[in-house]
Each structure stands twice: as structure tokens, then as C-alpha cells.
C-alpha positions in Angstrom: -138.8 93.0 62.8 -136.0 94.7 60.8 -134.9 98.2 60.1 -134.4 97.2 56.4 -130.9 95.7 56.6 -132.0 92.0 56.9 -130.9 91.8 60.5 -134.0 90.4 62.0 -134.8 90.9 65.6 -137.2 88.2 67.0 -139.7 89.2 69.6 -142.0 86.8 71.5 -145.5 86.7 70.1 -148.4 87.7 72.2 -150.4 84.5 72.9 -153.5 86.2 71.5 -151.7 86.7 68.2 -150.3 83.2 67.8 -150.8 81.5 64.4 -150.6 78.0 63.2 -149.9 76.3 59.9 -150.5 72.6 59.4 -149.0 71.0 56.3 -150.7 67.8 55.2 -149.3 64.8 53.3 -151.8 65.4 50.4 -150.1 68.9 49.8 -153.0 70.8 51.4 -152.5 73.1 54.3 -154.6 74.8 57.0 -153.6 77.9 58.8 -154.7 80.6 61.2 -151.9 82.9 60.0 -152.9 85.8 57.8 -151.0 85.3 54.5 -153.9 86.6 52.5 -155.0 83.0 52.3 -158.7 83.9 52.6 -158.6 86.5 49.8 -156.5 84.4 47.5 -158.3 81.1 48.4 -154.9 79.3 48.8 -155.2 75.7 49.8 -152.3 73.7 48.3 -148.5 74.0 48.7 -145.4 72.6 47.2 -141.8 73.0 48.3 -139.4 73.8 45.5 -135.9 74.3 46.8 -136.2 77.1 49.4 -139.5 78.4 47.9 -142.8 77.5 49.4 -145.4 77.8 46.5 -148.9 78.3 47.8 -151.6 77.9 45.3 -155.4 77.5 44.9 -157.3 74.6 43.4 -160.3 77.0 43.0 -158.6 79.6 40.8 -155.2 80.6 39.3 -153.9 82.4 42.4 -150.5 81.6 43.8 -148.1 83.1 46.3 -144.5 82.4 46.9 -142.6 82.5 50.2 -138.9 81.9 51.1 -138.4 79.1 53.6 -135.7 78.6 56.2 -135.5 75.7 58.6 -133.7 76.2 61.9 -132.6 73.2 63.9 -135.6 71.1 62.8 -137.8 72.9 65.3 -138.4 76.3 63.7 -139.7 77.3 60.3 -139.2 80.8 59.1 -141.3 82.2 56.2 -140.6 85.4 54.3 -142.6 86.8 51.4 -140.3 87.1 48.4 -141.4 90.6 47.5 -140.2 91.9 50.9 -136.6 93.3 51.0 -136.6 94.2 54.7 -136.3 90.9 56.5 -140.1 90.3 56.7 -140.1 86.9 58.4 -142.6 85.0 60.4 -141.2 82.2 62.6 -143.1 79.0 63.5 -142.0 76.3 65.9 -142.8 72.7 65.5 -145.5 71.4 67.8 -145.6 67.8 66.4 
């Protein structure tokens, strides 16, 4: 969470609200996180610099997220149109 000054305060996630994202070698991904994936039908990704481009092979929909990697064990995603430190953090399980 953030009060709008990009100083993000991390809080532990409730186990009932945990999400997963799995990136596959064929550039597809699966996730339980709600990134409007179902509405946009996003199913492909590409990493361009620090931007994660999520796209659909079913239509022309795309979404772009800012990516930060922390100590090779944590992935932080932020939607680019959010100016208030809107990050979701994921830790590596594999």
C-alpha cells in the first residue's frame, strides 16, 4: 500500500487471498491473480526492459506492467497507469 508518494509499505497477504503467476517457456502464462486477465483474455507475455507486456492471441488486447526483481526471489509488478506505488509482490516458489 502507499499514500501516494511511492513509499510502498508491504503487508503479509492473507493465505485466502494468495495469487500465483506461472510464466512458461513458450511465452504463455497462467495466473490466479486478478489483473483483468479474464476480461482481457490475456494469455501471452514478453519482457521488454522493465516492462512486462501481457497480450492476447484471441484479440488485440494488451496490458503493460512495470517489473522489478528483488534478490532473485521476489517479483514486483506495478501497473504503469498507477502513480501511487500500486505494486503486487510475488515470491519465487520454483
